C-alpha positions as CSV (number, residue, x, y, z in Angstrom):
1,M,66.8,122.7,-11.5
2,N,70.3,122.8,-12.8
3,D,71.4,125.7,-14.9
4,T,72.0,123.6,-18.0
5,L,68.4,122.5,-18.4
6,H,67.1,125.9,-17.2
7,L,68.9,127.5,-20.1
8,H,66.8,125.2,-22.4
9,D,63.4,126.4,-21.0
10,D,62.8,128.6,-24.1
11,L,63.4,125.7,-26.6
12,P,60.4,123.9,-28.1
13,V,62.2,120.6,-27.3
14,G,61.6,118.8,-24.1
15,C,64.8,118.1,-22.2
16,V,64.8,115.5,-19.6
17,S,67.8,114.3,-17.6
18,T,67.4,110.9,-16.0
19,D,69.6,108.4,-14.1
20,R,70.7,105.3,-16.0
21,H,67.4,103.6,-14.9
22,G,65.2,106.3,-16.4
23,V,64.3,108.1,-13.2
24,I,63.9,111.8,-13.9
25,R,66.4,114.1,-12.2
26,E,65.8,117.4,-14.2
27,V,63.3,118.7,-16.8
28,N,62.8,121.9,-18.7
29,Q,59.6,123.7,-19.2
30,A,58.8,122.2,-22.6
31,A,59.1,118.7,-21.2
32,M,56.8,119.6,-18.3
33,T,54.2,120.8,-20.8
34,M,54.5,117.6,-22.9
35,L,54.0,115.6,-19.7
36,G,51.0,117.7,-18.8
37,Q,52.5,118.8,-15.5
38,R,52.8,122.2,-13.9
39,K,54.8,121.3,-10.8
40,E,58.3,120.0,-11.1
41,S,57.8,118.1,-7.9
42,R,55.3,115.8,-9.6
43,V,57.9,114.8,-12.2
44,L,61.2,114.6,-10.4
45,G,62.0,111.2,-9.0
46,M,59.5,109.5,-11.2
47,P,60.5,107.1,-13.9
48,L,60.0,108.5,-17.5
49,I,58.3,105.2,-18.4
50,H,55.4,106.3,-16.2
51,W,54.3,108.7,-19.0
52,V,55.0,106.2,-21.9
53,N,51.8,104.7,-23.2
54,R,51.6,101.0,-22.4
55,D,51.7,100.0,-26.1
56,C,55.1,101.8,-26.4
57,R,56.8,100.5,-23.3
58,R,58.5,97.6,-24.9
59,A,60.0,99.9,-27.5
60,Y,61.0,102.4,-24.8
61,L,62.8,99.7,-22.7
62,S,64.7,98.5,-25.8
63,H,65.7,102.1,-26.4
64,L,66.8,102.5,-22.8
65,G,68.9,99.3,-23.1
66,R,70.7,100.7,-26.2
67,V,71.5,103.9,-24.4
68,R,72.8,102.1,-21.4
69,R,75.2,100.3,-23.7
70,G,76.6,103.7,-24.7
71,L,74.7,104.0,-28.0
72,R,72.8,107.1,-29.1
73,S,69.2,106.0,-29.7
74,N,66.0,107.4,-31.2
75,V,62.5,106.0,-30.8
76,E,59.0,107.2,-31.4
77,V,56.7,106.8,-28.4
78,E,53.3,108.0,-27.3
79,L,53.2,109.9,-24.0
80,A,50.0,109.8,-21.9
81,T,49.7,113.2,-20.2
82,S,47.9,113.8,-16.9
83,G,44.8,115.0,-18.6
84,G,44.3,111.7,-20.4
85,K,45.5,113.2,-23.7
86,T,48.2,111.4,-25.6
87,I,50.9,112.9,-27.8
88,Q,53.4,111.3,-30.2
89,V,57.0,112.3,-29.6
90,S,60.4,111.4,-31.0
91,L,62.7,110.6,-28.1
92,T,66.5,110.8,-28.7
93,S,68.7,109.8,-25.8
94,V,72.4,109.6,-25.1
95,M,74.4,108.6,-22.1
96,R,76.1,111.5,-20.3
97,E,79.5,111.0,-18.8
98,N,80.7,112.6,-15.6
99,P,84.4,113.2,-15.7
100,R,84.6,113.2,-11.9
101,V,83.1,109.7,-11.7
102,A,84.3,106.6,-13.5
103,K,80.8,105.5,-14.5
104,A,78.1,107.2,-16.6
105,A,76.3,110.0,-14.8
106,G,73.0,109.5,-16.4
107,I,71.0,109.9,-19.6
108,F,70.1,113.1,-21.5
109,N,66.8,112.8,-23.4
110,A,65.3,115.2,-26.0
111,L,61.6,114.9,-26.6
112,I,60.4,116.4,-29.9
113,E,56.6,116.6,-30.3
114,M,55.3,115.3,-33.7
115,P,52.3,117.5,-34.4
116,E,51.5,115.8,-37.7
117,K,51.1,112.4,-36.0
118,N,49.2,114.0,-33.2
119,S,46.8,115.6,-35.6
120,L,46.3,112.3,-37.4
121,R,45.5,110.7,-34.0
122,E,43.0,113.4,-33.2
123,D,41.4,112.9,-36.6
124,H,41.3,109.2,-36.1
125,D,39.7,109.5,-32.6
126,L,37.1,111.9,-34.0
127,L,36.2,109.5,-36.9
128,A,36.1,106.6,-34.4
129,T,33.7,108.5,-32.2
130,R,31.5,109.4,-35.2
131,H,31.6,105.7,-36.4
132,R,30.4,104.5,-33.0
133,A,27.6,107.1,-33.0
134,V,26.5,106.0,-36.5
135,N,26.6,102.3,-35.5
136,Q,24.4,103.1,-32.5
137,E,21.9,105.0,-34.7
138,V,21.8,102.0,-37.1
139,H,21.2,99.6,-34.3
140,E,18.4,101.7,-32.9
141,L,16.8,101.9,-36.4
142,Q,17.1,98.2,-36.8
143,V,15.4,97.6,-33.4
144,E,12.7,100.1,-34.3
145,L,12.0,98.4,-37.7
146,R,12.0,94.9,-36.1
147,D,9.5,96.1,-33.5
148,R,7.3,97.7,-36.2
149,D,7.4,94.6,-38.3
150,Y,6.5,92.5,-35.3
151,F,3.4,94.7,-34.4
152,E,2.3,94.8,-38.0
153,N,2.4,91.0,-38.2
154,Q,0.4,90.8,-34.9
155,L,-2.3,93.1,-36.4
156,R,-2.8,90.8,-39.4
């Protein structure tokens, strides 16, 4: 890891350096945690889009296009971590220039976790699970009542 990102290991912001195609070159510890990874070797050389939830990939690719055109860009995306958990982050990216090379050196990305949105997602998931359980119970009661009515009618 390069010393620049290593200095950012204590920040709560994920710092990711990619090439202009979004392939990860360097990451700090906060970004590793957000991606649900412990080993840098599992992240380096992988495209950042690998962790972007499928529903957010179009927005991410538009974001990447703006950055490639030299614009600073921000987008909210959902990252799918290795444990199957998803987190909502604000991704701000800017093209980095390399004074020794005529073209851009790559992209610097800052990932800021959005705990309020993540909390809402967890609440939503919990309510959805409870809703499915209640629907299953209602269905089972309906079947039980239908069966009971059927047998009562047979006894008459």
